[in-house]
C-alpha positions as CSV (number, residue, x, y, z in Angstrom):
1,X,25.9,3.3,-5.4
2,X,27.9,0.3,-4.3
3,X,30.7,2.5,-2.9
4,X,28.2,4.3,-0.7
5,X,26.7,1.0,0.4
6,X,30.1,-0.2,1.7
7,X,30.5,2.8,4.0
8,X,29.3,1.0,7.0
9,X,30.7,2.1,10.3
10,X,29.7,-1.0,12.2
11,X,31.8,-4.1,12.4
12,X,31.0,-6.2,9.4
13,X,31.4,-9.9,9.7
14,X,30.8,-11.2,6.2
15,X,30.3,-10.3,2.5
16,X,27.2,-11.5,0.7
17,X,27.6,-12.0,-3.0
18,X,24.8,-12.2,-5.6
19,X,25.5,-12.8,-9.2
20,X,22.8,-12.4,-12.0
21,X,23.9,-12.7,-15.6
22,X,26.7,-10.2,-16.1
23,X,25.8,-8.1,-13.0
24,X,27.6,-8.8,-9.8
25,X,26.6,-7.1,-6.5
26,X,28.8,-7.3,-3.5
27,X,27.2,-6.0,-0.3
28,X,28.5,-6.0,3.3
29,X,26.1,-6.9,6.0
30,X,26.2,-7.2,9.7
31,X,25.1,-10.6,10.8
32,X,24.2,-9.8,14.4
33,X,20.6,-10.5,15.0
34,X,18.5,-7.9,16.8
35,X,18.3,-8.8,20.5
36,X,15.9,-6.2,21.8
37,X,12.8,-5.2,19.8
38,X,11.4,-2.8,22.5
39,X,12.9,0.2,20.7
40,X,10.6,-0.5,17.7
41,X,7.4,-0.7,19.7
42,X,5.1,2.2,20.2
43,X,3.9,3.6,23.5
44,X,0.6,1.6,23.4
45,X,2.3,-1.7,22.6
46,X,4.7,-1.2,25.5
47,X,1.7,-1.0,27.8
48,X,0.0,-4.1,26.5
49,X,-0.2,-7.3,28.7
50,X,-1.6,-10.7,28.0
51,X,-5.3,-11.4,28.6
52,X,-5.5,-13.8,31.6
53,X,-8.5,-15.5,29.9
54,X,-6.6,-16.0,26.6
55,X,-3.6,-17.3,28.5
56,X,-5.8,-20.3,29.6
57,X,-6.5,-21.5,26.0
58,X,-3.3,-23.6,25.6
59,X,-3.9,-25.2,29.0
60,X,-7.3,-26.5,28.1
61,X,-5.7,-28.9,25.7
62,X,-3.7,-30.7,28.4
63,X,-5.1,-34.2,28.9
64,X,-7.0,-34.5,32.2
65,X,-7.3,-30.7,32.7
66,X,-10.7,-29.7,34.2
67,X,-11.5,-26.2,33.0
68,X,-13.6,-24.0,35.3
69,X,-11.7,-20.8,34.3
70,X,-12.7,-19.9,30.8
71,X,-16.1,-18.6,29.6
72,X,-16.5,-21.1,26.8
73,X,-20.0,-21.6,25.5
74,X,-21.2,-25.3,25.7
75,X,-20.6,-26.8,22.2
76,X,-23.4,-29.3,22.6
77,X,-25.7,-26.4,21.9
78,X,-24.0,-25.5,18.6
79,X,-26.5,-26.6,15.8
80,X,-23.7,-27.5,13.3
81,X,-22.7,-31.2,12.8
82,X,-20.5,-30.9,9.7
83,X,-19.6,-28.6,6.8
84,X,-19.0,-29.9,3.3
85,X,-17.6,-28.0,0.3
86,X,-16.9,-29.1,-3.2
87,X,-13.8,-28.1,-5.2
88,X,-13.9,-27.3,-8.9
89,X,-12.5,-30.8,-9.5
90,X,-15.8,-32.1,-7.9
91,X,-13.9,-33.5,-5.0
92,X,-15.7,-33.0,-1.7
93,X,-14.0,-32.0,1.6
94,X,-15.8,-32.4,5.0
95,X,-15.1,-30.5,8.2
96,X,-16.3,-32.6,11.1
97,X,-15.2,-34.2,14.4
98,X,-12.4,-32.5,16.4
99,X,-11.5,-30.1,13.7
100,X,-15.1,-28.8,13.6
101,X,-15.2,-28.7,17.4
102,X,-12.1,-26.5,17.4
103,X,-13.4,-24.3,14.5
104,X,-16.7,-23.6,16.3
105,X,-15.2,-22.8,19.7
106,X,-13.0,-19.9,20.8
107,X,-9.4,-20.9,19.8
108,X,-5.9,-19.6,20.4
109,X,-5.3,-16.1,19.2
110,X,-2.3,-17.1,17.0
111,X,-4.5,-19.5,15.1
112,X,-5.5,-23.2,15.0
113,X,-2.4,-25.0,16.1
114,X,-2.4,-27.5,13.2
115,X,-2.9,-24.6,10.7
116,X,0.1,-22.8,12.2
117,X,2.2,-25.9,11.6
118,X,1.1,-26.1,8.0
119,X,1.8,-22.4,7.4
120,X,5.2,-22.7,9.0
121,X,6.1,-25.6,6.8
122,X,4.8,-23.6,3.8
123,X,7.0,-20.6,4.7
124,X,10.1,-22.8,5.0
125,X,9.4,-24.5,1.7
126,X,8.5,-21.2,-0.1
127,X,11.2,-18.9,1.3
128,X,14.0,-21.0,2.9
129,X,14.5,-18.4,5.6
130,X,18.0,-17.9,6.9
131,X,16.9,-17.2,10.5
132,X,16.3,-20.2,12.7
133,X,12.7,-21.3,12.7
134,X,12.6,-21.0,16.5
135,X,13.2,-17.2,16.2
136,X,10.2,-16.4,14.0
137,X,6.5,-17.1,14.4
138,X,3.2,-16.8,12.6
139,X,-0.1,-15.0,13.5
140,X,-3.2,-15.8,11.5
141,X,-5.1,-12.6,10.6
142,X,-8.3,-11.6,8.9
143,X,-6.5,-10.8,5.6
144,X,-3.1,-9.2,5.0
145,X,-4.5,-5.7,5.4
146,X,-5.6,-6.7,9.0
147,X,-2.0,-7.9,9.4
148,X,-0.2,-4.7,8.4
149,X,-2.8,-2.6,10.3
150,X,-1.8,-4.5,13.4
151,X,1.8,-3.9,12.7
152,X,1.3,-0.1,12.2
153,X,-0.7,0.0,15.4
154,X,2.0,-1.8,17.3
155,X,5.1,0.0,16.0
156,X,4.2,3.6,15.1
157,X,3.7,6.5,17.4
158,X,2.2,9.9,16.4
159,X,5.7,11.5,16.3
160,X,7.2,8.8,14.1
161,X,8.2,9.0,10.5
162,X,7.3,6.1,8.2
163,X,9.1,5.5,4.9
164,X,7.0,4.4,1.9
165,X,7.6,4.0,-1.8
166,X,5.7,6.4,-4.0
167,X,3.2,5.6,-5.3
168,X,1.8,3.3,-2.6
169,X,-1.3,1.4,-1.6
170,X,-4.3,3.5,-0.5
171,X,-5.2,1.0,2.2
172,X,-1.8,1.6,3.9
173,X,-2.3,5.4,3.7
174,X,-5.8,5.0,5.2
175,X,-4.4,3.2,8.2
176,X,-1.4,5.5,8.7
177,X,-2.9,8.9,8.3
178,X,-5.2,8.7,11.4
179,X,-2.2,7.7,13.5
180,X,-0.8,11.2,12.8
181,X,2.7,10.1,11.9
182,X,4.7,11.7,9.1
183,X,4.8,9.8,5.8
184,X,8.0,10.1,3.9
185,X,7.7,9.1,0.2
186,X,10.7,7.5,-1.6
187,X,10.8,7.6,-5.3
188,X,10.2,4.5,-7.3
189,X,10.2,3.5,-11.0
190,X,9.1,0.6,-13.1
191,X,11.3,-1.7,-11.0
192,X,10.1,-0.6,-7.6
193,X,11.6,1.6,-4.9
194,X,15.0,3.1,-6.0
195,X,17.7,2.1,-3.4
196,X,19.9,5.1,-4.1
197,X,17.0,7.4,-3.4
198,X,16.2,5.6,-0.1
199,X,19.9,5.8,0.9
200,X,20.2,9.5,-0.1
201,X,17.1,10.4,2.0
202,X,18.4,8.5,5.0
203,X,21.9,10.1,4.8
204,X,20.3,13.6,4.6
205,X,17.5,12.9,7.0
206,X,15.5,16.2,7.6
207,X,13.8,15.3,11.0
208,X,15.1,15.0,14.5
209,X,13.6,11.6,15.1
210,X,15.1,8.8,13.0
211,X,12.8,6.4,11.1
212,X,12.3,2.8,12.1
213,X,9.8,1.5,9.5
214,X,10.0,1.0,5.8
215,X,6.7,-0.3,4.2
216,X,7.0,-2.0,0.8
217,X,4.9,-4.0,-1.6
218,X,7.8,-5.6,-3.5
219,X,5.9,-7.9,-5.9
220,X,3.3,-6.7,-8.4
221,X,3.0,-3.5,-6.5
222,X,-0.3,-1.8,-6.0
223,X,-0.8,0.5,-7.9
224,X,2.3,0.5,-10.1
225,X,2.5,-3.2,-10.9
226,X,6.3,-2.9,-10.4
227,X,8.4,-5.8,-8.9
228,X,11.6,-5.3,-7.1
229,X,14.5,-7.2,-8.6
230,X,16.7,-9.4,-6.4
231,X,19.4,-6.9,-6.8
232,X,17.3,-4.1,-5.4
233,X,15.9,-6.3,-2.7
234,X,19.4,-7.1,-1.5
235,X,20.3,-3.4,-1.7
236,X,17.2,-2.3,0.2
237,X,17.8,-4.9,2.9
238,X,21.4,-3.8,3.3
239,X,20.3,-0.2,3.7
240,X,17.7,-1.3,6.3
241,X,20.5,-3.1,8.3
242,X,22.8,0.0,8.2
243,X,20.1,2.4,9.3
244,X,18.4,0.1,11.7
245,X,15.0,-0.2,10.0
246,X,12.3,-2.8,10.1
247,X,10.9,-3.7,6.7
248,X,7.2,-4.4,6.5
249,X,7.0,-6.7,3.4
250,X,3.4,-6.5,2.3
251,X,3.2,-9.3,-0.4
252,X,-0.3,-10.2,-1.3
253,X,0.7,-10.6,-5.0
254,X,3.7,-12.9,-4.3
255,X,1.8,-15.9,-5.9
256,X,0.9,-13.8,-9.0
257,X,4.4,-13.8,-10.5
258,X,4.6,-14.3,-14.2
259,X,7.5,-16.7,-14.2
260,X,9.3,-17.5,-17.4
261,X,12.9,-17.5,-18.7
262,X,13.0,-13.7,-18.5
263,X,11.4,-13.6,-15.0
264,X,12.8,-16.4,-12.8
265,X,11.4,-17.0,-9.3
266,X,12.2,-14.2,-6.8
267,X,13.6,-14.2,-3.3
268,X,11.4,-12.5,-0.8
269,X,12.9,-10.0,1.7
270,X,12.0,-12.5,4.4
271,X,14.2,-15.1,2.7
272,X,17.3,-12.9,2.7
273,X,16.7,-11.6,6.2
274,X,19.6,-12.5,8.5
275,X,19.1,-10.0,11.4
276,X,15.3,-10.3,12.1
277,X,14.3,-7.1,10.4
278,X,11.5,-8.3,8.1
279,X,7.8,-8.6,9.0
280,X,6.0,-10.4,6.2
281,X,2.3,-10.2,5.3
282,X,0.8,-12.9,3.2
283,X,-2.8,-13.5,1.9
284,X,-5.0,-16.1,0.4
285,X,-7.3,-13.5,-1.0
286,X,-5.8,-13.4,-4.5
287,X,-5.4,-17.2,-4.9
288,X,-8.2,-18.9,-3.0
289,X,-11.0,-16.4,-2.1
290,X,-11.1,-12.7,-1.3
291,X,-14.2,-13.1,0.8
292,X,-12.7,-15.8,2.9
293,X,-10.6,-13.1,4.6
294,X,-7.5,-14.9,5.8
295,X,-3.9,-13.9,5.8
296,X,-0.9,-14.3,8.1
297,X,2.0,-12.4,9.6
298,X,5.5,-13.9,9.7
299,X,8.2,-12.2,11.6
300,X,10.5,-12.0,14.7
301,X,8.8,-13.7,17.7
302,X,9.0,-10.7,19.9
303,X,7.2,-8.5,17.4
304,X,4.6,-11.0,16.4
305,X,3.9,-11.7,20.1
306,X,3.0,-8.1,20.6
307,X,0.7,-8.0,17.5
308,X,-0.9,-11.1,19.0
309,X,-1.6,-9.2,22.2
310,X,-3.3,-6.5,20.1
311,X,-5.5,-9.2,18.4
312,X,-6.3,-10.6,21.9
313,X,-7.7,-7.3,22.9
314,X,-9.8,-6.7,19.7
315,X,-11.1,-9.7,17.8
316,X,-9.7,-12.5,19.9
317,X,-8.8,-14.6,16.8
318,X,-9.5,-15.0,13.1
319,X,-12.7,-17.0,12.3
320,X,-12.1,-20.6,13.3
321,X,-14.3,-21.9,10.5
322,X,-12.3,-19.9,7.9
323,X,-9.1,-21.4,9.3
324,X,-10.6,-24.9,9.2
325,X,-11.6,-24.5,5.6
326,X,-8.1,-23.3,4.6
327,X,-6.5,-26.1,6.7
328,X,-8.7,-28.8,5.2
329,X,-7.9,-27.6,1.6
330,X,-4.2,-27.4,2.1
331,X,-4.0,-30.8,3.7
332,X,-6.2,-32.2,0.9
333,X,-3.9,-30.7,-1.8
334,X,-0.5,-31.2,-0.2
335,X,2.4,-29.2,-1.5
336,X,2.1,-30.4,-5.0
337,X,-1.6,-29.6,-5.2
338,X,-0.9,-26.1,-3.9
339,X,1.9,-25.5,-6.5
340,X,-0.4,-26.8,-9.3
341,X,-3.1,-24.4,-8.3
342,X,-0.6,-21.4,-8.1
343,X,0.7,-22.3,-11.5
344,X,-2.8,-22.1,-13.0
345,X,-3.4,-18.7,-11.2
346,X,-0.2,-17.3,-12.6
347,X,-1.0,-18.5,-16.1
348,X,-4.4,-16.9,-15.9
349,X,-3.2,-13.5,-14.7
350,X,-0.4,-13.5,-17.2
351,X,-3.0,-14.0,-20.0
352,X,-5.0,-11.1,-18.6
353,X,-1.9,-9.0,-18.4
354,X,-1.2,-9.8,-22.1
355,X,-4.8,-8.9,-23.1
356,X,-4.5,-5.5,-21.4
357,X,-1.1,-4.8,-23.0
358,X,-2.5,-5.8,-26.4
359,X,-5.3,-3.3,-26.0
360,X,-2.9,-0.6,-24.7
361,X,-0.6,-1.0,-27.7
362,X,-3.6,-0.7,-30.0
363,X,-5.2,2.3,-28.4
364,X,-2.8,4.2,-26.1
365,X,0.4,4.2,-28.1
366,X,1.5,7.8,-28.3
367,X,-1.1,8.8,-25.7
368,X,0.4,7.1,-22.6
369,X,3.5,5.4,-21.3
370,X,3.7,2.2,-19.2
371,X,6.0,-0.5,-17.9
372,X,5.2,-4.1,-18.4
373,X,4.1,-5.7,-15.1
374,X,5.8,-9.0,-14.3
375,X,3.4,-9.8,-11.4
376,X,0.1,-8.8,-9.9
377,X,-3.0,-7.4,-11.5
378,X,-2.3,-3.7,-12.2
379,X,-0.8,-1.5,-14.9
380,X,0.3,2.1,-14.2
381,X,-0.3,4.4,-17.1
382,X,1.4,7.8,-17.5
383,X,-0.8,10.0,-19.7
384,X,1.1,12.1,-22.2
385,X,0.2,15.8,-22.3
386,X,-2.2,15.5,-19.3
387,X,-1.0,17.3,-16.2
388,X,-3.8,16.0,-13.8
389,X,-5.7,12.8,-14.4
390,X,-8.1,13.3,-11.5
391,X,-10.9,15.1,-13.4
392,X,-10.5,13.0,-16.5
393,X,-10.8,9.7,-14.6
394,X,-13.1,10.6,-11.8
395,X,-15.7,12.4,-13.9
396,X,-15.3,12.1,-17.7
397,X,-14.3,8.4,-17.7
398,X,-17.2,7.5,-15.4
399,X,-19.6,9.4,-17.8
400,X,-18.1,7.3,-20.6
401,X,-18.7,4.1,-18.5
402,X,-15.1,3.1,-17.9
403,X,-13.8,2.8,-14.3
404,X,-10.1,3.4,-13.5
405,X,-8.4,5.1,-10.6
406,X,-6.5,8.4,-10.9
407,X,-3.0,8.4,-9.5
408,X,-3.7,11.1,-6.9
409,X,-5.1,8.5,-4.6
410,X,-1.8,6.7,-4.4
411,X,0.6,9.5,-3.7
412,X,1.4,11.3,-0.5
413,X,1.3,14.9,-1.7
414,X,-1.5,17.1,-3.0
415,X,0.3,17.7,-6.2
416,X,-1.5,16.8,-9.5
417,X,-0.3,13.6,-11.2
418,X,-0.9,12.3,-14.7
419,X,-0.9,8.7,-13.7
420,X,-3.8,6.2,-13.9
421,X,-4.2,2.7,-12.4
422,X,-5.9,0.0,-14.5
423,X,-6.7,-3.5,-13.2
424,X,-6.9,-6.4,-15.7
425,X,-8.0,-9.0,-13.3
426,X,-11.8,-9.2,-13.9
427,X,-12.7,-7.5,-17.2
428,X,-13.0,-9.8,-20.3
429,X,-10.6,-9.3,-23.2
430,X,-13.4,-7.5,-25.1
431,X,-14.0,-5.1,-22.2
432,X,-10.3,-4.5,-21.7
433,X,-10.1,-3.5,-25.3
434,X,-13.2,-1.3,-25.2
435,X,-12.3,0.3,-21.9
436,X,-8.9,1.5,-23.1
437,X,-10.4,2.5,-26.4
438,X,-12.8,4.8,-24.4
439,X,-9.8,6.1,-22.4
440,X,-7.9,6.9,-25.5
441,X,-10.9,8.9,-26.9
442,X,-11.0,10.9,-23.6
443,X,-7.3,11.7,-23.7
444,X,-7.5,12.9,-27.3
445,X,-10.5,15.1,-26.4
446,X,-8.6,16.6,-23.5
447,X,-5.6,17.3,-25.6
448,X,-7.6,19.2,-28.3
449,X,-9.7,21.2,-25.8
């Protein structure tokens, strides 16, 4: 594998070395940053232009500016004077004054300026990006799914081919299929996408048009629960550089890592990006509130700018009030408060993971196989002796009052699969145990029929 990775015909300027325990990976990488991103944009994106009205928004903040240009509703008619919310610690936070004024009015498409500053500081503290901070930017979106949908709609044409790990998230498939592009599945295992399989496919590419996009969920993957090791992340990134790919790093489970001595903190693909190839999608849904619907895109300025143009033409901007709530909470907590909260989130989901694994060991041993998730909220069961899980899970399991998802929803072919996705995030310990007990009974019945 490493011999193949070193066959790079381009001029290579440096050698990156990563050492983990007894494993040493040496990869060559071209350090030249991408200068022109137009080759990655689709036909629609190349035709986009800024909204003249939206372009006025930053100018309205200039002191002394008299605005007769925008169609802003008069804020004196807004009936809201303040918003208060109480944390579980019983501390109260109030949104009022200028922040409330900004939240209730049309605002910049990128997001509230102060929130953008906080998010940029967060990305620097969390990921220590190697690319200069003036070369990447952030766009606030209505959840991370809204973010990667904007990316797909900005980058992909009908005649393009998109690389995805298999299995992959149904939400991504739902956005991609209507575009009409080809979806090329790359094999994965319990540790995520397999770099050698990705490289082999690219070296023996079957289509005339070369791919330009690789979509990944590298941490606590949905549905498999797999997490890419730093070794694989480095290999995948090197392959992307060699084959001129953009990586869409969809990472809503980043903060659900079960960190311990066996699972040290990871490096994101964004953190190892040196050429401006990674577009990252983050979300507050798993750690603050799913219903609050706020995420953000981080990536090369030229690409984020075009996604911002798409947002200008559709929803104008993410809810200002939602942004104000998030901003107020993050400022109230500070970095230490955020880290304390994330630590509690991780401990909780690790406990839920362990409860599911305990039930699986008790009821599914000999009936299914599974890898132990090190992040996220899903476990991917391979049923033994069952060729197709669809009928068993979609009909018989529902009749037995246990809800799971058959693996067929997460693969790109119509072939039957014996995989099943189980989520351990909500169910109590007793219900996790009872649910897998009922699944075990159904498997045994299917095997004897």
